[in-house]
N, C-alpha and C positions, 0 to 999 in steps of 0.2 A: 504494500500500500504506500502511496505517495502522499505527501502533505504539501500544501501551498503555504509559503511563509509571507508572500507579498503578492498582491493583485491590484493592478491599476487599470481601470476601464478607460477606453479611448472613444473619441467622437465617431469613429467609423465602426463601432460595435466590435472592436477587438479588445483583448485583455493582454496586458503585459504581466506575465507570471514569473515568479521565482519559486522553485521547489526546494524541498529540504536538503537536497544534495547539491544545491548551488546552481543547477541548470536553470537557464532563463529562456523564455520563448514568448512570442506574440501569437495568440490564438484568435482566429476570427470566429465570432458567434453570429455573424450577420445572417447566414443561412438558417440557423436555428431560431433566431429572433424573428425572422421573416415568415417562417412556416409553422412553427409550433404554436398551437392555440394557447397553451399555458403561458407562453412568453409574450403574448400580444401586448400586455400593459407595458412591457419594457421596450417596445418600439419607440416609446417616448424617450429621447436621449437623456433628458434630465433625470428620469427615473433609472435608466440603465446605469448612468454614472453615479447618481446620488444614493442609490439604495443597496449597493454592493457591500457585503460584509463577508469576512472569512469566519467560519464557525466550526465547531466540533474539532478543535485543535488542528485546523488546517485541512481536514478531510473534505470539507464542503464549502463551496461559494454559494451564498444565498442573496437573493434580491427580495427585500421585504419578507413576507412570510409566504410568498406564492410560488417562487421559482428558485430551484437550486440545481447545481451541478456538482458531481463528485470529482474530487481531485484526480482520481485515476482516469476518468474519462477525458478530462482536460489534458492530462499528461499524454495520453495516446493520441489526442488531436494534435498536440504539439510535436510529438516524436513518434510518427507512425512506424518507424523501424523497431521501436520497442514493442509495439503491439504485435508485429510480425514475429519478433523474437519470443515473446511471452506466450503467444497463442497460435503460432504457425501461420501459414499462408492462407489467405481468404479462399473459401470454397470456390472451385472452378478456376483458380489462378493457374496460369501456365508457367509462371516464373519459378525458377529453381532456387533453393536456398543457397546462400554463399558458402563456398567450400572452406 
């Protein structure tokens, strides 16, 4: 499990994240904010930026009491190679693992 120690929301619906191991990444949530019904209130940029908190010892990012994302899902958005490493290749993928 990963923990987020710093999260900064940006005006383009991205987050600048720092994880417990020091790795940093910018993660786009624009697709999620645009399509997920639960995220609809956070299409308002003021709410997206103003209501973000880190909770549960860095395990979760939460906006208000309505919308939250787990640190592991954000980590895998930031570093898809880790998703592949931890869970294998996506079903139907023709790529071969690195030797």
